[in-house]
C-alpha positions in Angstrom: -0.5 24.4 -11.1 -1.4 20.8 -10.5 -0.3 18.4 -13.3 -2.7 15.5 -14.3 -1.2 12.0 -13.7 -2.3 11.1 -17.1 -0.3 14.0 -18.6 2.6 13.0 -16.5 2.5 9.4 -17.7 2.4 10.4 -21.3 5.1 12.7 -21.1 7.3 10.3 -19.1 6.8 7.7 -21.8 7.4 10.0 -24.7 10.6 11.4 -23.0 11.9 7.6 -22.2 10.8 6.7 -25.7 12.7 9.5 -27.5 15.8 9.1 -25.4 16.0 5.3 -25.9 15.5 5.7 -29.6 18.2 8.3 -29.9 20.8 6.1 -27.9 19.8 3.2 -29.9 20.0 5.1 -33.3 23.5 6.2 -32.5 24.5 2.7 -31.5 22.9 1.2 -34.6 24.3 3.9 -37.0 27.9 3.2 -35.8 27.4 -0.3 -36.1 25.9 -0.3 -39.6 28.5 2.3 -40.9 31.1 0.0 -39.8 29.8 -3.0 -41.4 28.9 -1.0 -44.4 32.5 0.2 -44.7 33.9 -3.3 -44.6 31.3 -4.6 -47.1 32.0 -1.8 -49.6 35.8 -2.2 -49.2 35.6 -6.0 -49.9 33.3 -5.5 -53.0 35.6 -2.7 -54.3 38.6 -5.0 -54.1 36.9 -7.9 -55.7 35.7 -5.6 -58.5 39.0 -4.1 -59.3 40.7 -7.7 -59.5 38.0 -8.6 -62.0 38.5 -5.5 -64.0 42.2 -5.8 -63.9 42.0 -9.4 -65.0 39.6 -8.5 -68.0 41.7 -5.5 -69.0 44.8 -7.4 -69.1 43.5 -10.7 -70.7 40.5 -9.7 -72.7 42.0 -6.5 -74.3 38.8 -4.6 -73.7 39.0 -0.9 -74.2 39.2 1.6 -71.2 35.9 3.4 -72.3 34.1 0.2 -72.5 35.0 -1.0 -69.0 34.0 2.4 -67.5 30.8 2.3 -69.5 30.1 -1.3 -68.1 30.1 0.0 -64.4 28.4 3.2 -65.3 25.0 2.3 -64.0 26.0 0.4 -60.7 27.0 1.7 -57.4 30.8 1.6 -58.0 32.6 4.4 -60.0 35.4 3.0 -62.2 38.0 5.2 -63.6 41.1 4.7 -65.5 43.8 7.5 -64.8 47.4 7.9 -65.8 49.0 8.9 -62.5 47.9 8.9 -58.9 49.3 12.3 -57.8 46.0 13.8 -56.9 45.6 11.1 -54.0 48.7 12.4 -52.1 50.1 8.9 -51.6 53.1 8.1 -49.6 56.2 6.3 -50.8 55.1 3.1 -49.3 51.8 3.1 -51.0 53.3 4.1 -54.3 55.8 1.2 -53.9 53.0 -1.3 -53.3 51.1 -0.1 -56.5 54.5 -0.4 -58.6 54.5 -4.0 -57.3 51.1 -4.4 -58.9 49.3 -5.0 -55.5 46.0 -3.6 -55.0 46.0 -0.6 -52.6 43.2 0.2 -50.2 43.1 3.5 -48.3 40.4 5.8 -46.5 40.2 8.8 -48.8 36.7 9.5 -50.1 34.7 11.8 -48.0 30.8 11.5 -48.0 28.7 14.3 -46.5 26.1 11.8 -45.2 28.6 9.8 -43.2 30.9 10.6 -40.5 33.6 8.5 -41.8 35.7 8.4 -45.0 34.6 5.7 -47.6 37.2 3.5 -48.9 39.2 3.9 -52.3 40.8 1.0 -54.2 43.7 1.4 -56.7 45.5 -1.0 -58.8 48.0 -0.8 -61.6 47.0 -2.4 -64.8 49.5 -1.9 -67.7 50.4 1.8 -68.1 47.2 3.0 -66.2 45.7 2.9 -62.9 42.3 1.4 -62.1 40.4 3.6 -59.4 37.3 2.3 -57.7 35.0 4.4 -55.5 31.7 3.8 -54.1 28.7 5.9 -55.6 26.6 6.0 -52.4 25.2 9.3 -53.4 23.7 8.4 -56.7 21.8 5.5 -55.1 20.6 7.7 -52.4 21.8 5.4 -49.6 21.6 7.1 -46.3 21.5 4.8 -43.2 21.0 7.4 -40.7 18.2 9.0 -42.3 16.5 5.6 -42.6 17.0 5.0 -38.9 15.9 8.5 -37.7 12.7 8.2 -39.8 12.0 4.7 -38.5 12.4 6.0 -35.0 10.3 9.2 -35.7 7.4 6.9 -36.9 7.8 4.6 -34.0 7.5 7.6 -31.4 4.6 8.9 -33.1 2.8 5.4 -33.1 3.9 4.5 -29.7 2.7 7.9 -28.4 -0.9 7.4 -29.9 -1.1 4.1 -28.5 0.1 5.1 -25.1 -2.5 7.9 -25.1 -5.3 5.3 -24.9 -3.3 2.9 -22.6 -2.7 5.9 -20.1 -6.4 6.5 -20.1 -6.9 2.9 -19.0 -4.5 3.3 -16.4 -5.7 6.5 -14.8 -9.4 5.8 -15.2 -9.7 3.9 -12.0 -7.5 6.4 -10.1 -10.0 9.1 -11.3 -12.8 7.0 -10.1 -11.1 6.6 -6.7 -10.4 10.3 -6.4 -14.3 10.9 -6.8 -15.0 8.2 -4.4 -12.5 9.6 -1.8 -14.2 13.1 -2.1 -17.5 11.6 -1.4 -16.1 9.8 1.7 -14.5 13.1 2.7 -18.0 14.8 2.5 -19.3 12.2 4.8 -20.9 9.6 2.4 -19.7 6.1 3.6 -22.1 4.1 1.5 -19.8 3.7 -1.5 -18.0 0.9 -2.9 -15.8 0.7 -6.0 -15.7 -2.4 -8.3 -12.5 -3.7 -9.7 -11.7 -6.6 -11.9 -8.0 -5.9 -12.2 -5.2 -8.1 -10.7 -2.6 -5.5 -9.9 -1.6 -2.7 -7.4 -4.6 -0.5 -8.4 -6.9 -3.4 -7.4 -5.2 -3.7 -4.1 -5.7 0.2 -3.6 -9.4 -0.1 -4.6 -9.8 -3.0 -2.2 -8.2 -1.2 0.6 -10.4 1.8 -0.2 -13.6 -0.2 0.1 -12.3 -1.7 3.5 -11.7 1.7 4.7 -15.0 3.0 3.5 -16.7 0.2 5.3 -14.9 0.6 8.5 -15.4 4.5 8.5 -19.3 3.6 8.1 -19.2 1.3 11.0 -17.3 3.9 13.1 -19.8 6.5 12.1 -22.6 4.3 13.2 -20.9 3.5 16.5 -20.1 7.1 16.9 -23.8 8.1 16.3 -24.8 5.1 18.6 -22.2 6.5 21.1 -23.6 9.8 21.3 -27.1 8.6 21.5 -26.4 6.4 24.4 -24.1 8.7 26.3 -26.6 11.4 26.0 -29.3 9.1 27.4 -27.0 7.9 30.1 -26.3 11.5 31.3 -30.0 12.9 30.8 -31.5 10.3 33.1 -29.4 11.2 36.2 -29.5 14.9 35.3 -33.4 14.9 35.0 -33.4 13.1 38.4 -31.4 15.5 40.0 -33.2 18.5 38.4 -36.6 16.9 39.6 -35.5 16.2 43.3 -33.7 19.7 43.5 -37.2 21.3 42.8 -38.7 19.2 45.3 -36.2 20.4 48.0 -37.6 23.9 47.8 -40.8 22.8 49.4 -40.6 19.6 51.5 -40.3 18.5 55.1 -37.1 17.4 56.8 -37.9 13.6 56.2 -38.4 14.3 52.6 -35.6 16.4 52.3 -32.9 13.8 53.5 -34.5 11.2 51.2 -34.2 13.6 48.2 -30.5 14.6 49.2 -29.5 11.0 49.3 -31.0 10.3 45.9 -29.1 13.4 44.4 -25.9 12.2 45.9 -26.5 8.7 44.4 -27.3 10.3 41.1 -24.1 12.5 41.1 -22.1 9.3 42.1 -23.6 7.5 39.1 -22.6 10.4 36.8 -19.1 10.4 38.2 -18.8 6.8 37.5 -20.0 7.3 34.0 -17.5 10.0 33.3 -14.7 7.8 34.8 -15.6 4.7 32.7 -16.0 6.8 29.5 -12.5 8.4 30.1 -11.0 4.9 30.8 -12.6 3.4 27.8 -11.3 6.3 25.6 -7.8 5.9 26.9 -7.7 2.2 26.4 -9.3 2.3 22.9 -7.1 5.1 21.8 -3.9 3.2 23.4 -3.0 6.3 25.1 -2.7 4.6 28.3 0.7 3.4 29.2 0.8 -0.4 29.1 3.7 -1.2 31.5 4.0 -4.7 32.1 5.3 -6.0 35.5 5.2 -9.3 37.4 2.6 -9.4 40.4 0.6 -11.8 42.3 -2.8 -12.0 40.7 -4.6 -13.7 43.7 -3.5 -11.1 46.0 -4.8 -8.4 43.5 -8.3 -10.3 43.3 -8.3 -10.3 47.1 -7.8 -6.6 47.4 -10.6 -5.9 44.8 -13.0 -8.3 46.9 -12.2 -6.1 50.1 -12.6 -2.8 48.2 -16.2 -4.0 47.3 -17.1 -5.3 50.8 -19.5 -2.7 51.6 -21.5 -3.6 48.5 -21.6 -7.5 49.1 -22.1 -7.2 52.9 -25.1 -4.7 52.4 -26.8 -7.4 50.3 -25.9 -10.2 52.6 -24.1 -12.1 49.8 -21.9 -15.0 50.7 -18.6 -15.1 48.7 -17.1 -18.7 47.9 -13.4 -17.9 47.3 -11.0 -20.5 45.8 -7.9 -18.7 44.7 -4.6 -20.6 43.9 -1.3 -18.8 44.2 -0.7 -17.3 40.6 2.2 -15.0 39.3 1.5 -13.0 36.2 3.1 -10.3 34.1 0.9 -7.5 33.0 -0.3 -4.2 33.7 -1.4 -4.0 37.4 -3.8 -1.1 37.1 -5.7 -2.4 34.1 -6.0 -5.9 35.5 -7.3 -4.5 38.8 -9.9 -2.9 36.8 -11.0 -6.1 35.4 -11.7 -7.7 38.7 -13.5 -4.6 40.2 -15.7 -4.5 37.1 -16.4 -8.3 37.1 -16.9 -8.7 40.9 -19.2 -5.4 41.0 -21.2 -6.6 38.0 -21.8 -10.1 39.9 -22.8 -8.2 43.2 -25.0 -5.8 41.2 -27.3 -8.4 39.6 -27.3 -10.9 42.4 -30.4 -11.0 44.7 -29.9 -10.5 48.4 -28.8 -13.4 50.3 -27.3 -15.4 47.3 -23.8 -16.8 46.8 -21.0 -15.6 44.4 -18.4 -18.2 43.4 -14.9 -16.8 42.7 -12.1 -19.1 41.3 -8.6 -18.7 40.3 -6.3 -21.6 38.9 -4.1 -22.8 36.3 -4.8 -25.3 33.5 -3.1 -26.5 30.5 -0.6 -23.5 30.7 -3.4 -21.0 31.0 -4.6 -18.8 33.9 -8.3 -19.3 34.6 -10.5 -17.0 36.4 -14.1 -17.6 36.8 -17.0 -15.8 38.7 -20.4 -17.1 38.9 -23.5 -15.7 40.5 -27.0 -16.7 41.0 -28.7 -13.7 39.5 -31.2 -13.7 36.4 -28.7 -14.5 33.8 -28.2 -13.3 30.4 -30.4 -14.5 27.6 -28.9 -16.2 24.5 -29.8 -13.3 22.4 -27.9 -10.9 24.5 -24.9 -13.0 25.2 -23.3 -11.8 21.9 -23.6 -8.2 22.6 -22.9 -7.7 26.2 -19.3 -6.6 25.5 -20.5 -3.7 23.4 -20.4 -0.1 24.7 -23.6 1.0 26.4 -25.6 -2.4 25.9 -27.6 -3.7 28.6 -29.0 -7.1 28.9 -31.5 -6.1 31.5 -33.4 -3.1 30.0 -35.8 -3.2 33.0 -32.9 -2.1 35.3 -32.0 1.4 33.8 -30.5 2.6 37.1 -27.9 -0.3 37.2 -24.9 0.6 35.4 -24.2 2.3 32.2 -23.3 -0.5 29.9 -19.5 0.2 29.8 -18.2 -2.2 32.6 -17.8 -5.3 30.2 -16.6 -3.2 27.3 -13.7 -2.0 29.4 -12.9 -5.5 30.6 -13.0 -6.9 27.0 -10.6 -4.1 25.8 -8.1 -4.7 28.6 -8.0 -8.5 28.1 -7.4 -7.8 24.2 -4.4 -5.7 25.2 -3.1 -8.5 27.3 -4.0 -11.2 24.7 -6.3 -12.8 26.8 -10.1 -13.8 26.3 -13.3 -13.5 28.3 -16.2 -16.1 27.7 -19.8 -16.6 28.9 -20.8 -20.0 30.2 -24.5 -20.3 28.6 -25.0 -23.6 30.1 -26.3 -22.6 33.4 -30.1 -22.6 34.0 -29.8 -19.7 36.4 -27.2 -17.0 37.0 -24.3 -16.1 34.9 -20.7 -17.5 34.9 -17.9 -15.4 33.3 -14.6 -17.0 32.6 -11.3 -15.0 31.9 -8.3 -17.0 29.9 -4.8 -15.4 30.3 
C-alpha cells in the first residue's frame, strides 16, 4: 500500500515531537526534583531553627506551635523519642549535641526520591519537620507531562496545515508529470517559492519545454524523412514501370536514373545513421594526432570525379597543420563541406580552399561561386533536413551541414557563414 508523503510527514513530525518531549520531560523532571529537594531541605532547616528558638525563649506551648504550622506545606511535630526513625549512633549523638539532623527518610509516592526530614532537640522533646507536598497537590512530573501532551496536540494540529502547504506543490507536480507522461507537453507550473521545491518545479518546466521541442523535432524529422524517402522511391517506381514497355535507348536512360535514385537513398540512410550515432554519442570519440592538411587533400582526391565532371577549378592553399581529434569524424567534415561546394557551384567556376593558423586557432575556409545563401536561410542551414534552395529538391537531403555542426561541437569547434559576399558562399571552420 502506497503511503502519502503528507501522512508520512505528519507521522514523522508527531513521532519526533513525542520522543523529544519524553526525553526533555525526563531531563527536566530529574533537574527539578533535585532543585526542589535542596530548596525544601533548606526551608525545613530554617523553620526548625526558628521553632526551636521560639520554643526555648518564648515559652510557647507545643500545641500552639503545631497549630501555627498546620495550614502551611511544612508538617511540624514534637515527639518524645526518635526510635521510629531508626537512627544510627552517630545521628543520635548529633542530636544530643543539640545539632540539627537532616536525612532522607520521607518517601513520597509521586517522586522517585526520598524527601528530607529535619530533626532538632529542644528541651526534653524533638522537633520533627517534614514537607506536606501531598496536601498542596504538588506534582512536578504531572505538570510537565500535561504541558507536553498539550504541546504535542497543538503542534500536531498546526503541522497538519503546514504539511498540506508543503505537499500541495508536490501533488501539483505529480498531476503535471502524469500529463507529460500522457504526451501533453503544453504545461508549465507557477511557483513563488524560494526553496528546493521551487528548483524542482523550475527543472520540471525546463524538462517539459525541452520535451515539447524534441517532440516537434521528432514530428518534423518523421515528416522530412518520409518526404526524402518518398521522392526517390516514387521516381524508382515510375521508371521501373516504364521499363516494361520501352526501347533500348530509353531503357538505359531509365536504368541510370534508377541507379542514381538508389544511390541517393543509400546516402540518405548513411547520413541518418551517422547523425543518429553522433547525436546519441554512441560513436567512439577516440582522439589522436594527425595531419589535417593531408586529410583535406585526401578528401579532395576522393571527390575528384565530381569536381572534374563539372570542370571546376580548385584553388588550394593548405598550411601544414597537426591536430588532435577523431580522424574519421573530421574526415566526414571535409567530405561534406567540399561536396556541398561542388554540388552548388555552376560548371566551370572556381572553389577556394584554405587551411592556416591564426591567433592560436586552426582556420579552414571554403568559398564557392554558387547562388549563395540568403540571410533568412543562414540561421537555419545547420538544422536537420533544411534546404536553403527549395527549387533543387534532388540535390542533397539537408543532413550534411547538420552532421558537420554536430562533429565540430564534439571537438569544441565552430562553423560560421560569411554573409558579406555578394555571390557564392564562404564557410569558415575554427578549431
